[in-house]
C-alpha positions as CSV (number, residue, x, y, z in Angstrom):
1,M,9.7,-4.9,-27.4
2,K,9.8,-2.6,-24.4
3,K,6.4,-1.7,-23.1
4,L,5.4,1.9,-23.6
5,A,4.2,2.1,-20.0
6,S,7.9,1.9,-18.9
7,N,8.3,5.4,-20.4
8,Y,6.0,7.0,-17.8
9,L,6.7,7.8,-14.2
10,K,4.6,5.9,-11.7
11,V,4.4,7.2,-8.1
12,V,2.9,5.5,-5.1
13,E,2.7,7.5,-1.9
14,W,1.0,7.2,1.5
15,S,-1.7,9.8,2.0
16,E,-2.4,10.7,5.6
17,E,-5.5,12.6,4.5
18,D,-7.0,9.6,2.7
19,N,-5.4,6.9,5.0
20,C,-4.3,4.8,2.0
21,Y,-1.7,4.6,-0.7
22,I,-2.3,6.8,-3.8
23,G,-0.8,5.8,-7.1
24,T,-0.5,8.4,-9.9
25,A,1.2,8.7,-13.3
26,P,2.1,12.4,-13.6
27,G,2.1,13.7,-17.2
28,L,0.0,10.8,-18.4
29,F,-3.4,11.1,-16.7
30,I,-5.1,13.0,-13.9
31,G,-6.2,11.0,-11.0
32,G,-5.0,7.6,-10.0
33,V,-5.6,4.5,-8.0
34,H,-5.7,3.9,-4.2
35,G,-5.7,1.2,-1.7
36,K,-4.3,-0.1,1.6
37,N,-1.5,-2.3,0.1
38,E,1.4,-0.5,-1.5
39,A,2.4,-3.4,-3.9
40,N,-1.2,-3.9,-5.0
41,V,-1.6,-0.2,-5.7
42,F,1.5,-0.2,-7.8
43,K,0.2,-3.3,-9.8
44,E,-3.1,-1.6,-10.3
45,L,-1.4,1.7,-11.4
46,Q,0.8,-0.2,-13.9
47,S,-2.4,-1.8,-15.4
48,E,-4.1,1.6,-15.5
49,V,-1.1,3.2,-17.3
50,E,-1.0,0.3,-19.9
51,E,-4.8,0.6,-20.4
52,T,-4.6,4.4,-20.8
53,I,-1.8,4.0,-23.4
54,R,-3.8,1.3,-25.2
55,L,-7.0,3.5,-25.4
56,M,-5.0,6.5,-26.6
57,K,-3.4,4.5,-29.4
58,K,-6.7,2.9,-30.3
59,E,-8.4,6.4,-30.6
60,G,-5.4,7.8,-32.5
61,M,-4.5,10.2,-29.8
62,P,-0.8,11.2,-29.5
63,L,0.9,10.0,-26.3
64,P,2.2,12.7,-24.0
65,P,6.0,13.0,-23.8
66,A,7.7,10.4,-21.7
67,T,8.3,11.2,-18.1
68,I,11.1,8.7,-17.5
69,N,14.7,8.9,-18.7
70,K,14.5,12.6,-19.6
71,N,17.6,14.6,-19.7
72,Y,17.7,17.7,-17.5
73,S,20.0,20.6,-18.1
74,G,20.2,21.5,-14.4
75,K,19.2,25.1,-15.3
76,I,15.8,26.7,-14.7
77,A,14.5,30.2,-15.5
78,L,12.6,31.6,-12.5
79,R,10.7,34.9,-12.6
80,I,10.3,36.5,-9.1
81,S,9.5,39.9,-7.8
82,K,12.2,42.5,-7.5
83,A,11.6,42.6,-3.7
84,L,12.1,38.8,-3.4
85,H,15.2,39.0,-5.6
86,K,16.7,41.6,-3.3
87,S,15.8,39.7,-0.2
88,L,17.4,36.5,-1.6
89,V,20.6,38.4,-2.6
90,L,20.8,39.8,0.9
91,K,20.3,36.4,2.6
92,A,22.9,34.8,0.2
93,T,25.4,37.5,1.0
94,Q,24.9,37.1,4.7
95,A,25.4,33.3,4.3
96,G,28.6,33.9,2.3
97,E,27.2,32.2,-0.8
98,S,26.4,33.1,-4.3
99,L,22.7,33.6,-5.0
100,N,22.6,30.4,-7.1
101,K,24.2,28.3,-4.3
102,Y,21.9,29.9,-1.7
103,I,18.8,29.1,-3.7
104,Q,20.1,25.6,-4.5
105,H,20.6,24.8,-0.8
106,K,17.2,26.2,0.1
107,L,15.5,24.0,-2.5
108,E,17.5,20.9,-1.5
109,N,16.4,21.4,2.2
110,A,12.8,21.9,1.1
111,I,12.5,18.6,-0.6
């Protein structure tokens, strides 16, 4: 049987501020684990995810929705000010792009 922990995203990133690796499970719990060795942090994170799921099931708490293998439509609804909307349309027009393509390119470059 597939472990329930495999349904949840696990992220290990280097933190300049903390000078160590930070492991988190967004959508499952707040906080995480940390350490100097990336592989060890991931192993500890995996254990923490499994323990969190075990405790939630033991206490009869519903598990949050899975964060892995979700299907995304590729569409988002975004509410912005009229002034920002106008500025974006002007910038997109100057770039010779549709507003959608312009925003998509800006988002891709920001990540």
